[in-house]
C-alpha positions, 0 to 999 in steps of 0.5 A: 486469490492464491495464498504463500506461507512464510514462517508460518503465516499464511497471507493472502495474495491478491493478482493484479489486473496485469496477472502478477500477484502481489500479498495482501498485507505488507509492511509499511516505511511510512514514518519510519525515520531512515536510521532505523527503517534498515531493523525495521523491516530486517524485523518484516522480514524475519516476520515474515512478510513479503511485501514491503511498501516505501517511497522517494518522499519517505526518504527511507527507500535505503534502509529497505534496501539494506534490509533485501541485502541483509536477508538472503530472502531471494530478490523474487520472493519479496514484493517492493513498493515505491512511489514517484514524488510529487515535485518530480512529476515531470522527470518520472524517469530519472526519479524512478531510477533514483529510487531503484539505484537508493533500494539497490535493485534491478528492477520494481515491482510496483511504481506508484504517482504518490498524488495527482496534483491536479494543480500540476497538470502533469500526471497523465504525462507523468502515467506515459512514462511510467508505462514505458518502463514497464513496457521496457521491464523495469517495474512489474505493475505500475499504478496510482495513489490518493486518485480520486474518480475524476483523476482516474477520469482524466487518466483513462482517458489518456492513456493505455495501460489500466493501474494496477493498483490506487493506493487510497486511505482507507480504514475504519471511519474513512473508507471511501466505499464510492471510490473503491468500487470505482476503482475495482470497476475498472480492474484497479486493487485497492491498497489501504494506508492509513490501514488502522485510522492512526490508532483512531479507529481501534477504540470503537466499541464494536472493535473491542467486541470482537476482539474480545471475541477472537481473542485477537488485537483491536489492530489484527480485527481491523486489518482482518477487515480490510482484509474481508472486504478485498483491500491491499492492506500495508500497516506500519510498525517499529515495534517488534511485538506489534510486528509479527501481531499484525502479520498474524490478522492473515489468519483471522478472518470475519463474517458478513455481519462483522464485517459491516458492522465495522463498514457502519464505523464510517464518518467521512472523517479524513485524516490526512490531505484532501487529494483533491487541492494536495499540491506538495512537492514532497521535494 
């Protein structure tokens, strides 16, 4: 693991299974309205983020692209992730090109299958098309999101390229340790979305106690927990102060005992939809 420093923020970088480096702490734009995305991403880039996570389903790729173009930051210095919508698993190349055009980029750093949608039976075929995009150099790494162990087994049995990332719901009260372990056992990095439990996990006594101990925000403590576990993490906020506070979590290191105390908050309660049954199109 290496570090990069931007605007004074030392952000660890994780080397993926194909040798590509990704900043471990990034900026997510889920549920940021399209009309607000440009300003929010601009704020994040100004603060020092060099990893932006979006998706076609969020309908804000154009705002991300506009902020990147306005930033003046060299393209190779910003890691950009987007995702294939469920309803486009039958036409991934066209979907990828639409995302690339919306972002205004020559290449994408990481392209993910957003959900397995097992009822469609298309994700293995879609993955083969992502392998082709990867082979052509249009994307630097390919991966999946919301893939459970059985989906990973099916994908790996019918693929050539091992996913670089599995982006999953993960936060202190639902961190899917077994899925994370399985992913890592195949060399697949774990990336956490909803990393703060959509705010629910910030009021637990162990988090507030550590917040006081380190003179840090509860969000910084939880993000430091993710970093300590080795997760790539993509908090989201449209508030400039919180955008900067979240990035500063990269400077906080928790002890093994403190990491374990937060991990003990596991309750098994998922916030989002169960990937085993999720079947929405996102269109």
